[in-house]
C-alpha beads as a LAMMPS data file, in Angstrom:
LAMMPS data file: protein, C-alpha beads

207 atoms
206 bonds

1 atom types
1 bond types

-500.0 500.0 xlo xhi
-500.0 500.0 ylo yhi
-500.0 500.0 zlo zhi

Masses

1 110.0

Atoms # bond

1 1 1 133.265 140.242 123.596
2 1 1 132.119 143.782 123.168
3 1 1 133.909 146.219 125.749
4 1 1 137.186 144.013 126.112
5 1 1 139.670 146.569 124.977
6 1 1 138.079 149.153 127.480
7 1 1 138.491 146.650 130.243
8 1 1 142.046 145.883 129.161
9 1 1 142.696 149.581 129.452
10 1 1 141.306 150.215 132.750
11 1 1 143.065 147.133 134.063
12 1 1 146.580 148.239 132.976
13 1 1 145.841 151.865 134.349
14 1 1 145.010 150.187 137.854
15 1 1 148.108 147.953 137.463
16 1 1 150.244 151.169 137.151
17 1 1 148.336 153.115 139.679
18 1 1 148.624 150.690 142.354
19 1 1 152.093 149.173 141.400
20 1 1 153.446 152.760 141.489
21 1 1 153.320 152.293 145.335
22 1 1 155.389 149.620 145.430
23 1 1 157.577 149.123 142.471
24 1 1 159.531 152.303 140.814
25 1 1 159.205 151.067 137.145
26 1 1 155.362 151.520 137.499
27 1 1 155.958 155.245 138.183
28 1 1 154.529 156.908 134.827
29 1 1 154.185 160.331 135.860
30 1 1 157.102 162.749 135.081
31 1 1 157.385 166.159 137.146
32 1 1 157.758 168.188 134.133
33 1 1 159.664 170.596 133.565
34 1 1 161.776 170.024 136.606
35 1 1 162.317 166.484 135.447
36 1 1 162.482 165.476 131.750
37 1 1 162.801 161.871 130.093
38 1 1 165.315 161.349 127.607
39 1 1 164.417 161.640 123.997
40 1 1 164.233 158.629 121.749
41 1 1 166.833 158.171 118.981
42 1 1 163.630 158.160 116.427
43 1 1 161.831 161.124 117.716
44 1 1 161.340 164.009 115.644
45 1 1 159.786 167.431 115.322
46 1 1 160.952 170.232 112.693
47 1 1 163.902 170.210 110.165
48 1 1 166.886 172.222 110.835
49 1 1 170.378 172.750 108.926
50 1 1 173.506 171.070 109.408
51 1 1 176.866 172.888 109.362
52 1 1 180.327 171.463 109.674
53 1 1 183.422 173.124 111.609
54 1 1 182.886 176.314 113.825
55 1 1 181.615 178.704 111.491
56 1 1 177.691 178.179 110.245
57 1 1 177.946 180.591 107.413
58 1 1 180.909 178.897 106.092
59 1 1 180.217 175.201 107.193
60 1 1 176.573 175.099 105.991
61 1 1 176.161 171.571 103.585
62 1 1 173.126 173.299 101.835
63 1 1 174.018 174.146 98.176
64 1 1 170.541 175.392 97.322
65 1 1 169.517 172.452 94.896
66 1 1 165.823 173.242 95.912
67 1 1 165.118 169.411 96.063
68 1 1 163.546 169.810 99.687
69 1 1 161.645 172.996 98.718
70 1 1 159.901 171.226 95.287
71 1 1 159.146 167.849 97.203
72 1 1 157.696 169.550 100.502
73 1 1 154.026 168.506 100.770
74 1 1 152.682 171.819 102.648
75 1 1 155.402 173.961 100.668
76 1 1 156.677 175.628 103.929
77 1 1 160.263 175.744 102.661
78 1 1 161.587 178.743 101.088
79 1 1 164.956 179.086 99.348
80 1 1 166.984 181.900 97.659
81 1 1 170.115 180.758 96.051
82 1 1 173.338 182.810 96.149
83 1 1 174.700 184.288 92.635
84 1 1 178.248 183.346 93.357
85 1 1 180.160 180.277 95.044
86 1 1 182.209 180.216 98.203
87 1 1 184.228 177.524 99.855
88 1 1 182.586 175.021 102.066
89 1 1 183.912 173.655 105.143
90 1 1 185.992 171.135 102.938
91 1 1 187.429 174.217 100.793
92 1 1 185.095 173.340 97.665
93 1 1 183.450 176.028 96.007
94 1 1 179.484 175.776 96.307
95 1 1 176.752 177.511 96.123
96 1 1 174.612 178.402 99.178
97 1 1 171.405 179.568 100.378
98 1 1 171.129 183.501 100.764
99 1 1 167.605 182.610 102.487
100 1 1 166.443 179.518 103.947
101 1 1 163.134 179.722 105.735
102 1 1 161.015 177.006 107.067
103 1 1 157.265 177.831 108.314
104 1 1 157.030 175.370 111.206
105 1 1 153.397 176.535 111.731
106 1 1 152.437 174.387 108.453
107 1 1 155.323 171.798 108.449
108 1 1 153.887 168.333 108.681
109 1 1 157.248 166.688 110.336
110 1 1 156.873 164.374 107.346
111 1 1 160.790 164.016 106.852
112 1 1 160.751 164.008 103.027
113 1 1 162.997 167.003 102.847
114 1 1 165.472 164.805 105.113
115 1 1 164.873 161.744 102.677
116 1 1 165.406 163.549 99.395
117 1 1 168.434 165.776 100.228
118 1 1 171.582 164.370 98.557
119 1 1 173.803 166.076 100.834
120 1 1 172.518 165.175 104.180
121 1 1 172.396 168.727 104.921
122 1 1 168.746 168.850 106.516
123 1 1 167.775 166.506 109.392
124 1 1 164.878 166.341 111.853
125 1 1 165.291 168.080 115.284
126 1 1 163.436 166.782 118.518
127 1 1 162.858 170.105 120.346
128 1 1 159.287 170.560 120.851
129 1 1 159.207 173.690 123.183
130 1 1 158.467 176.061 120.446
131 1 1 155.854 178.495 122.006
132 1 1 155.961 182.021 120.784
133 1 1 153.796 185.093 121.171
134 1 1 153.552 185.520 117.426
135 1 1 152.370 182.403 115.611
136 1 1 152.593 184.138 112.106
137 1 1 156.134 185.875 112.370
138 1 1 157.826 183.934 114.945
139 1 1 157.211 180.518 113.428
140 1 1 158.889 181.285 110.279
141 1 1 162.559 179.990 111.050
142 1 1 165.322 181.746 109.331
143 1 1 168.645 180.543 108.037
144 1 1 170.715 181.381 111.208
145 1 1 167.948 179.866 113.599
146 1 1 167.796 176.530 111.507
147 1 1 171.506 176.360 111.323
148 1 1 172.758 173.690 113.861
149 1 1 176.191 172.049 114.285
150 1 1 177.046 168.292 113.372
151 1 1 177.900 167.969 116.981
152 1 1 174.252 168.941 117.799
153 1 1 173.066 166.440 115.395
154 1 1 175.396 163.577 116.830
155 1 1 173.828 164.270 120.345
156 1 1 170.363 164.017 119.446
157 1 1 170.410 161.268 116.827
158 1 1 173.837 159.331 117.439
159 1 1 173.269 156.150 115.318
160 1 1 172.039 158.131 112.264
161 1 1 174.925 160.793 112.761
162 1 1 177.410 157.948 112.870
163 1 1 176.113 156.535 109.819
164 1 1 176.359 159.990 107.774
165 1 1 179.522 160.812 109.009
166 1 1 181.039 157.570 108.168
167 1 1 179.825 157.549 104.456
168 1 1 180.817 161.219 104.335
169 1 1 184.156 160.594 105.566
170 1 1 184.615 157.749 102.921
171 1 1 183.002 160.055 100.191
172 1 1 185.624 162.979 100.813
173 1 1 188.528 160.466 101.272
174 1 1 187.783 159.002 97.921
175 1 1 187.657 162.583 96.310
176 1 1 190.615 163.462 97.676
177 1 1 192.453 160.577 96.477
178 1 1 191.143 161.022 92.922
179 1 1 192.073 164.797 93.117
180 1 1 195.770 163.578 94.465
181 1 1 196.358 161.247 91.705
182 1 1 195.351 163.692 88.925
183 1 1 197.739 166.113 90.207
184 1 1 200.282 163.480 90.389
185 1 1 199.618 162.246 86.799
186 1 1 199.588 165.871 85.679
187 1 1 203.031 166.546 87.292
188 1 1 204.470 163.253 85.835
189 1 1 203.468 164.366 82.374
190 1 1 204.928 167.582 82.929
191 1 1 208.240 166.063 84.012
192 1 1 208.059 163.742 81.056
193 1 1 207.599 166.169 78.243
194 1 1 210.754 167.123 76.340
195 1 1 212.457 170.457 77.131
196 1 1 211.726 173.038 74.436
197 1 1 214.421 173.292 71.722
198 1 1 215.687 177.110 71.750
199 1 1 215.429 178.783 68.277
200 1 1 218.361 178.530 66.392
201 1 1 220.252 182.068 66.298
202 1 1 221.921 183.557 62.887
203 1 1 225.579 183.895 63.482
204 1 1 227.029 186.895 62.056
205 1 1 229.990 186.884 59.669
206 1 1 232.307 189.203 57.896
207 1 1 233.917 188.542 54.501

Bonds

1 1 1 2
2 1 2 3
3 1 3 4
4 1 4 5
5 1 5 6
6 1 6 7
7 1 7 8
8 1 8 9
9 1 9 10
10 1 10 11
11 1 11 12
12 1 12 13
13 1 13 14
14 1 14 15
15 1 15 16
16 1 16 17
17 1 17 18
18 1 18 19
19 1 19 20
20 1 20 21
21 1 21 22
22 1 22 23
23 1 23 24
24 1 24 25
25 1 25 26
26 1 26 27
27 1 27 28
28 1 28 29
29 1 29 30
30 1 30 31
31 1 31 32
32 1 32 33
33 1 33 34
34 1 34 35
35 1 35 36
36 1 36 37
37 1 37 38
38 1 38 39
39 1 39 40
40 1 40 41
41 1 41 42
42 1 42 43
43 1 43 44
44 1 44 45
45 1 45 46
46 1 46 47
47 1 47 48
48 1 48 49
49 1 49 50
50 1 50 51
51 1 51 52
52 1 52 53
53 1 53 54
54 1 54 55
55 1 55 56
56 1 56 57
57 1 57 58
58 1 58 59
59 1 59 60
60 1 60 61
61 1 61 62
62 1 62 63
63 1 63 64
64 1 64 65
65 1 65 66
66 1 66 67
67 1 67 68
68 1 68 69
69 1 69 70
70 1 70 71
71 1 71 72
72 1 72 73
73 1 73 74
74 1 74 75
75 1 75 76
76 1 76 77
77 1 77 78
78 1 78 79
79 1 79 80
80 1 80 81
81 1 81 82
82 1 82 83
83 1 83 84
84 1 84 85
85 1 85 86
86 1 86 87
87 1 87 88
88 1 88 89
89 1 89 90
90 1 90 91
91 1 91 92
92 1 92 93
93 1 93 94
94 1 94 95
95 1 95 96
96 1 96 97
97 1 97 98
98 1 98 99
99 1 99 100
100 1 100 101
101 1 101 102
102 1 102 103
103 1 103 104
104 1 104 105
105 1 105 106
106 1 106 107
107 1 107 108
108 1 108 109
109 1 109 110
110 1 110 111
111 1 111 112
112 1 112 113
113 1 113 114
114 1 114 115
115 1 115 116
116 1 116 117
117 1 117 118
118 1 118 119
119 1 119 120
120 1 120 121
121 1 121 122
122 1 122 123
123 1 123 124
124 1 124 125
125 1 125 126
126 1 126 127
127 1 127 128
128 1 128 129
129 1 129 130
130 1 130 131
131 1 131 132
132 1 132 133
133 1 133 134
134 1 134 135
135 1 135 136
136 1 136 137
137 1 137 138
138 1 138 139
139 1 139 140
140 1 140 141
141 1 141 142
142 1 142 143
143 1 143 144
144 1 144 145
145 1 145 146
146 1 146 147
147 1 147 148
148 1 148 149
149 1 149 150
150 1 150 151
151 1 151 152
152 1 152 153
153 1 153 154
154 1 154 155
155 1 155 156
156 1 156 157
157 1 157 158
158 1 158 159
159 1 159 160
160 1 160 161
161 1 161 162
162 1 162 163
163 1 163 164
164 1 164 165
165 1 165 166
166 1 166 167
167 1 167 168
168 1 168 169
169 1 169 170
170 1 170 171
171 1 171 172
172 1 172 173
173 1 173 174
174 1 174 175
175 1 175 176
176 1 176 177
177 1 177 178
178 1 178 179
179 1 179 180
180 1 180 181
181 1 181 182
182 1 182 183
183 1 183 184
184 1 184 185
185 1 185 186
186 1 186 187
187 1 187 188
188 1 188 189
189 1 189 190
190 1 190 191
191 1 191 192
192 1 192 193
193 1 193 194
194 1 194 195
195 1 195 196
196 1 196 197
197 1 197 198
198 1 198 199
199 1 199 200
200 1 200 201
201 1 201 202
202 1 202 203
203 1 203 204
204 1 204 205
205 1 205 206
206 1 206 207
């Protein structure tokens, strides 16, 4: 029947309106910004960079592989790679981004950068209060603005963060076990090697 959808919508609106005077669960209006609803686990807005530990410059997971920059549909990610390596939060030498900019004025929030990142270094934020005075300059977020701790990631996406932390912990434990085994094998080989025989010395004699 023509107009059935409109009638159903009007009925739902009326049910919420009149029901809000009787049932608390029918209250659909939130007195924002004083009152805020909790954000859903699946909500997302713009990307941010994750760092481990206390120092964001040392703990950034990003190694400047350029995959997210290449795969970004609107080309809003711009990376400048470092020329030298430095230790990451685990002590492993890695390249790092000297510059990492995201122009959120053209970002589609498509999450492709998150899906293609092999290091779990970039994730989607759910912060939507990004009003600025200059929509050209202030909406280009720099590396220090994008860097947020793994604790923050756990607070906004706890289910996904737990899965990532568990997987990374297993990978790091396996890498450490492999390195320890290699070091032990090298030490055992060195211990088993025969000691170098000293060169014979000529003994002088007199007739």
